[in-house]
C-alpha positions in Angstrom: -50.4 92.7 38.7 -50.1 92.5 34.8 -52.1 90.2 32.4 -55.3 91.7 33.3 -55.8 93.2 29.6 -54.9 91.5 26.4 -52.1 93.6 24.3 -50.8 92.6 21.0 -47.4 93.8 19.7 -47.2 93.7 15.9 -43.6 93.2 14.5 -42.2 92.1 11.5 -38.5 91.5 11.0 -38.8 93.1 7.5 -38.6 96.2 9.3 -34.9 95.4 9.9 -33.8 95.8 6.1 -34.3 99.6 6.5 -30.5 100.2 6.9 -29.1 103.4 5.2 -25.2 103.7 5.9 -23.7 106.9 5.0 -20.4 105.4 4.0 -21.9 103.8 1.2 -22.7 105.6 -2.2 -26.0 106.7 -2.8 -27.7 107.9 -6.1 -26.2 111.3 -7.2 -28.3 113.8 -6.9 -28.4 117.6 -5.4 -30.1 116.3 -2.3 -27.0 113.9 -2.0 -24.6 116.7 -2.8 -26.3 119.0 -0.3 -26.1 116.0 2.4 -22.6 115.2 1.9 -21.5 118.8 2.2 -23.3 118.5 5.7 -21.7 115.8 6.8 -18.5 116.8 5.9 -18.5 120.1 7.5 -19.2 118.0 11.2 -16.2 117.7 13.3 -17.4 114.2 14.5 -18.3 111.2 12.3 -21.8 110.9 11.8 -23.9 107.4 11.6 -27.3 106.9 10.7 -28.9 107.0 13.9 -32.3 105.4 13.0 -30.9 101.9 12.7 -32.4 98.3 13.1 -30.6 97.8 16.4 -33.6 100.0 18.1 -36.1 97.3 17.2 -33.8 94.3 18.1 -33.1 96.1 21.6 -36.9 96.1 22.4 -37.7 92.6 21.5 -34.7 91.4 23.2 -35.8 92.8 26.4 -39.4 91.5 26.0 -37.9 88.1 25.4 -35.7 88.3 28.6 -38.6 89.8 30.7 -41.9 88.8 29.2 -45.2 90.6 30.2 -48.3 88.3 31.1 -51.0 89.4 28.9 -48.7 90.5 25.8 -48.5 88.4 22.6 -46.3 89.2 19.5 -47.7 88.8 15.8 -47.1 90.2 12.4 -49.7 92.0 10.3 -49.5 92.3 6.3 -47.8 94.9 4.5 -49.9 98.1 3.6 -51.2 98.4 0.2 -50.6 101.3 -2.5 -54.4 101.8 -1.7 -54.2 102.1 1.9 -51.0 104.3 1.5 -52.9 106.5 -0.8 -55.3 107.7 1.6 -52.4 109.9 3.0 -49.8 110.1 0.6 -49.9 111.4 -3.2 -49.8 109.2 -6.2 -46.9 110.9 -7.3 -45.0 110.6 -3.9 -45.8 106.9 -3.9 -44.7 106.3 -7.6 -41.1 108.1 -6.6 -40.7 105.8 -3.5 -41.7 102.8 -4.7 -39.1 103.5 -7.7 -36.2 103.4 -5.1 -37.0 99.7 -4.3 -33.7 97.8 -4.1 -31.5 101.5 -4.3 -29.8 103.6 -2.2 -30.9 107.4 -2.1 -31.1 110.6 -0.1 -34.5 111.6 0.0 -34.3 114.8 2.1 -31.3 117.2 3.2 -32.1 116.3 6.9 -30.3 113.3 6.1 -33.3 110.9 5.3 -32.5 108.2 3.2 -33.3 104.8 1.8 -31.3 101.3 1.5 -32.2 98.6 -1.1 -34.8 97.1 1.4 -36.3 100.4 2.8 -39.3 100.4 0.8 -40.2 96.9 2.1 -39.5 98.0 5.5 -41.7 100.9 5.3 -44.9 99.0 3.9 -44.4 96.7 6.6 -44.3 99.4 9.3 -47.6 101.2 8.0 -48.9 97.5 7.7 -48.2 97.0 11.5 -49.9 100.2 12.4 -53.3 99.2 10.2 -53.0 95.6 11.8 -53.0 97.3 15.4 -56.0 99.4 14.7 -57.8 96.4 13.4 -57.2 94.3 16.5 -58.6 96.9 18.7 -61.4 97.8 16.4 -62.6 94.2 16.1 -62.1 93.3 19.9 -59.5 90.9 19.1 -57.2 92.7 21.5 -57.8 95.5 24.2 -54.9 97.4 23.0 -52.2 97.0 20.6 -48.5 98.2 20.1 -47.2 98.3 16.6 -43.3 98.1 17.3 -42.3 99.9 13.8 -39.4 101.5 11.7 -39.0 103.7 9.9 -41.2 106.0 12.0 -43.6 108.1 10.5 -44.8 111.5 12.2 -42.5 113.4 10.0 -43.7 112.1 6.6 -46.0 114.5 4.6 -48.3 113.8 1.8 -45.7 114.6 -0.5 -42.3 114.7 1.3 -40.0 112.3 3.5 -38.5 113.7 6.2 -37.2 113.1 9.4 -36.2 109.4 8.8 -39.7 108.9 7.9 -41.1 107.5 4.8 -44.8 106.9 5.2 -46.7 108.8 8.0 -47.8 105.2 9.9 -49.9 106.7 12.2 -51.8 108.8 9.8 -52.0 105.7 7.4 -53.5 103.8 10.3 -56.3 106.9 11.4 -57.5 107.0 7.9 -57.8 103.4 7.6 -60.0 103.3 10.5 -61.8 106.3 9.1 -62.5 104.5 5.9 -62.8 100.8 6.9 -63.6 100.4 10.6 -66.6 102.4 11.1 -64.7 105.4 13.2 -66.0 108.7 12.9 -63.7 110.4 15.0 -59.9 109.7 15.6 -57.8 111.0 18.6 -54.0 111.0 17.7 -51.7 111.5 20.8 -48.0 112.4 19.9 -45.5 112.4 22.9 -42.4 112.2 20.8 -39.8 114.8 21.6 -40.2 116.3 18.2 -43.1 117.5 16.9 -45.3 115.6 14.4 -45.5 118.2 11.7 -46.4 115.5 8.9 -49.2 114.5 10.9 -50.2 118.1 11.5 -50.1 118.8 8.2 -52.1 116.0 6.8 -55.0 116.4 9.3 -54.8 120.1 9.3 -58.4 121.0 8.1 -59.9 117.7 9.3 -62.6 117.8 12.0 -62.6 114.2 12.0 -59.0 113.6 13.6 -58.3 115.6 16.7 -54.3 115.7 17.1 -52.6 116.6 20.3 -48.9 117.0 20.3 -46.7 117.8 23.2 -43.1 118.5 22.3 -39.7 120.3 22.9 -40.5 123.9 21.6 -38.9 125.3 18.6 -36.2 125.5 17.5 -36.1 122.2 18.3 -36.4 120.1 15.2 -38.4 120.2 13.2 -39.2 123.9 14.6 -43.0 123.5 14.2 -45.7 123.1 16.6 -46.3 126.4 17.8 -49.1 127.0 20.6 -51.3 129.0 18.2 -51.3 126.4 15.4 -54.7 125.0 15.9 -55.8 123.7 12.4 -57.4 125.7 9.8 -60.7 125.3 7.5 -63.3 123.0 8.8 -60.1 121.7 11.3 -59.7 124.7 12.9 -59.6 123.7 16.7 -58.5 120.2 16.1 -54.8 120.6 16.0 -53.6 120.9 19.9 -50.0 121.9 20.4 -48.2 122.1 23.7 -44.4 123.2 23.3 -42.4 123.1 26.1 -38.9 123.3 27.5 -36.2 120.8 26.9 -35.9 120.5 30.8 -39.8 119.6 31.3 -40.1 116.3 32.8 -42.7 114.1 34.2 -44.9 116.6 36.1 -45.2 119.0 33.0 -46.3 116.1 30.8 -48.5 114.9 33.3 -50.5 118.0 34.0 -50.5 118.6 30.1 -52.3 115.5 29.4 -54.6 116.1 32.4 -55.4 120.0 32.1 -55.2 120.0 28.1 -55.7 116.5 26.8 -58.4 115.4 28.9 -60.8 118.0 28.5 -59.9 118.1 24.8 -60.9 114.5 24.5 -63.8 114.8 26.3 -65.3 117.3 24.2 -64.3 115.4 20.9 -65.5 111.9 22.1 -63.1 110.0 20.0 -64.3 106.3 18.6 -60.5 105.4 18.4 -57.1 106.7 20.3 -54.2 106.3 18.5 -50.6 107.6 20.2 -47.7 108.2 18.1 -45.5 107.2 21.1 -41.7 108.2 20.8 -39.1 107.5 23.7 -37.0 110.2 22.9 -38.3 112.4 25.7 -36.6 110.1 28.1 -33.8 112.0 30.2 -31.3 109.4 28.6 -32.2 110.7 25.1 -32.1 113.5 22.9 -34.5 116.0 24.7 -36.7 116.5 27.7 -36.7 114.7 31.1 -39.1 112.0 31.4 -38.6 108.9 33.4 -40.1 105.3 33.0 -42.7 106.4 35.7 -43.6 109.3 33.5 -44.3 107.2 30.4 -46.2 104.8 32.8 -48.7 107.6 34.0 -49.2 109.1 30.3 -49.9 105.4 29.4 -52.4 105.4 32.0 -54.3 108.6 31.2 -54.7 107.6 27.4 -55.8 104.4 28.6 -58.5 106.1 30.6 -59.6 108.0 27.7 -60.1 105.2 25.5 -62.0 103.3 28.6 -64.5 106.2 28.7 -65.2 107.2 25.3 -64.6 104.2 23.1 -64.6 100.8 24.9 -61.1 100.8 25.5 -60.1 101.1 21.8 -56.3 102.2 21.8 -53.4 101.6 19.7 -49.8 102.7 19.8 -47.3 103.2 17.0 -43.7 103.2 17.8 -42.0 106.7 16.7 -38.7 108.0 17.8 -36.4 106.8 20.7 -32.3 106.6 20.2 -30.8 105.4 23.4 -31.2 101.7 23.2 -31.5 101.2 27.0 -34.4 104.1 27.5 -36.0 102.8 24.3 -36.5 99.6 25.1 -37.3 99.9 29.0 -39.6 102.6 27.9 -41.6 100.5 25.8 -41.6 97.7 28.3 -42.8 100.1 30.9 -45.7 101.3 28.7 -46.6 97.4 27.7 -46.5 97.0 31.2 -49.1 99.4 32.0 -51.4 98.3 29.1 -51.4 94.9 30.5 -52.7 96.0 33.7 -49.7 96.9 35.6 -49.2 99.3 38.3 -49.0 103.1 38.0 -46.8 105.3 40.1 -47.5 108.5 41.6 -45.3 111.0 40.3 -43.2 113.5 42.3 -40.3 115.9 41.4 -37.2 114.1 40.5 -34.9 113.5 43.6 -37.7 114.4 46.2 -38.1 111.0 47.4 -34.4 110.6 47.8 -34.3 113.8 49.9 -37.5 112.7 52.1 -35.4 109.8 52.9 -32.0 111.3 53.6 -33.8 113.9 55.9 -35.5 111.1 58.0 -32.1 109.3 57.9 -30.4 112.1 59.4 -32.8 113.5 61.5 -32.1 112.0 64.8 -28.3 113.5 64.7 -29.8 117.0 64.6 -33.0 116.9 66.4 -32.9 116.4 70.1 -36.0 114.9 72.0 
């Protein structure tokens, strides 16, 4: 039954204002020229895949199928000081100078529209609010439904549709203001969270676990032997997997790699960079909604065991609107106390049922 646990969803309509459209003129620059050359070389019309409809689809499904125990609210926007724990002053100066403008920021087609900076500060702010909710006990778990996403953004660079690294801003806020000494970040997006990895590469106070589609899939980082450096050596854990991997591979990675690492680390807070592009209907990998439920249950168990259940999720990717909205709904259902399925190989249940149905036709008594 759902409703056994309180879950707070943080959402701000200001994030819908981020809406880059490639047909509009952007500020002339070398980056724009390179991007235009890339787009012109494609044999199909490219549209910006990280669009406002991602959030509206999620919110629409939550309205149509409400989950007992889940409440929706909005947190404040992130401040310059909060963002400055992660991003360099020169980078923030540049980003905020683009407010009200259209510009290309990276040749991987990361761009801003006039209201993007307001949307990005709202996104980082919702992630911070999610941390505050679970750290103060106001909610047992929280989910920041945000865009633009964050885990590709580095201290000095926007990329991969990401402007500010939302989960990193949330983690550093927890370490600076919430009494946390150790934060576990779990990234299950199909793409490697290169920005998060780089930000915490030498930080022993943050354990970063990332399971993702292996290189050369974008961004091409997150190799098995990338384990951090300096004081942070051993505090980065990468699990690159082939694009056909699904529920059982993810579950095994979580149980055999993440759980022992978390038990050794003993976090005070668990954060999840929750991307839904690993779903079989999206960009890569082969997760089902049941798979997302099991992963949620495992990280929830880690949080229950080590930090009084303090668990906050931050939305990353997910571009198929059906699998994105239903995936988020499945995760929230588990956070609220819903049932968790037992995973089996895809199609096995149906084959067993078929064998039982046809058995009497081929086997004599």
